[in-house]
KOLDO-260555 format. One record per residue: z, x, y of N, C-alpha, C in turn; residue in three letters. Coordinates in steps of 0.02 Angstrom, whole numbers, plus 50000, padded with zeros to 5 digits. Each point is the difference from the previous one (the first is absolute). Example, Ala and Ser with C-alpha at 12.3 -4.5 7.8 and 13.67 -1.06 7.14 Angstrom:
2
503905066049716500004995550059500005004550060ALA/499644998250053500035004250059500374996150055SER/
% end
This chain:
79
499845005249941500254994450037499825004650086MET/499794998450052499855005450054500375000450053PRO/500604993449991500375000950062500595001249981ASN/500175000749909500665003049991500055006050020SER/500695001650012500295007250023500105005549944LYS/499615003550001499945006549964500465005850023HIS/500625000250002500355004450031500485001549966ILE/500565005650030500655003549956499655001049940LEU/499445001649993499695003949932499824995049943GLY/500004992550013499784996049957499564999349980ILE/499835001649947499215000449966499554992650008GLY/499515001449958499544993950003500284995449954ARG/499844994149998500244994749964500914998350013GLY/500365003250061500454997550024500044999450059ARG/500504994350021499754996050066500694999050031HIS/499865001450076500604997350048499734994450022ILE/500224995149998499904992550024500394998050068PHE/500395003850026500544999050055500564995849964GLY/500324997050043500574996949988499784993450007THR/500744994349963499884994950002500734995950022ALA/500234996550051500514997050012500444994349962ARG/500555000049975500154993949943500164996150052VAL/499874992849998499954992950046500654998849980GLY/500254994850032500564995749993500264997049940GLU/499384997949956500074999349944499865004849941LYS/500135006150010500045003849970499115003449958GLY/499634995050050499235004349984499685003650034GLN/499415004949955499615004550055499394997649967ILE/499655002850057499255001049996499585004749962VAL/499565000949950499705004449995499555003050056ILE/499915006150020499345001350029499374997049994PRO/499664997950038499434996349957499635005349971LYS/499905007850035499515005849960500285001049926GLU/500634997950006500245002649927499844992449951ALA/500114994150031499794994949960499285000049979ARG/499565001550036499225002949989499965004449966GLU/500205005250002499995005949938500064999449932LEU/500604994049998500335000449932499804992349987PHE/499584997650037499814992349971500574996049989GLY/500454998550040500634995950013499604995350031ILE/500134992449975499724993650029500754994150012HIS/499864996650044500464995049997500124996449948PRO/500574999149964500134996849936500255005549935GLY/499815006350021500015005649957500715001449989ASP/500275002149933500694999549987500095008649997SER/500545002950022499985007850015500754999149953LEU/500065006549981500645003149968500385003150049LEU/500604997649985500505006350062500545003349952ILE/499855006749981500455003949977500615004050057LEU/500555000649968500195005350051500635004949959GLY/500095005550035500555005149972500475000950046ASP/500545002349996500395001050058499935007550041ASP/499785004549963499825006150022499104999050035ASN/499604997849971499385000650030499664993950041SER/500344993949999499884995150039499524995649956GLY/499624996550050499644992849963499275001849995ILE/499694998149948499554999749976499584991949979ILE/499395000550054499634993749978499195001149967VAL/500124997549956499385001549960499754992249957THR/499285000449959499874994449990500424998749915ARG/500164995549976500324999849945499455003849933PRO/499454998150011499495003649941499965007649997GLU/500365001450052499975007749999500485003249965LEU/500664997550003500504999849962499985001149924VAL/499644993049992499714997649929499715004249968HIS/499485004050046499505003249971500485006949982ASP/500335003150038500655006549980500134998249949ALA/500564995049996500374997949934499635000749939ALA/499474998450019499344998049918499935006849982ARG/500005005350069499785008149970500485001149970LYS/500684999450022500705003449967499984999849945VAL/499914990049985500015000049927499475001749954PHE/499555001050025499415004449955500235005949972GLU/500285004550058500145006549981500735000349949ARG/500334995050007500624999349963499644998849932LEU/499524995049978499584998049944499835006649973ASP/499735004350034499595006849987500295004649968ASP/500864999950027500635005149956500154996449950THR/499954993949973500134998149939499695003749954GLU/
% end
């Protein structure tokens, strides 16, 4: 994406989209550039993960499903 910021040594495929303010209802707006790049549309479901040290991750549920499938496939290979 030409407008995403590639600074601080961040390589291709990694983006800084700016900040999002949390509204009174606890909602945030995902920047338009991020929604377009990742194909996020109204009504889509996103998975919210959190780690006490690393923070929050917002991702598509199917990405985690694919990662879990790969882990289980590797476990099957070791049996």
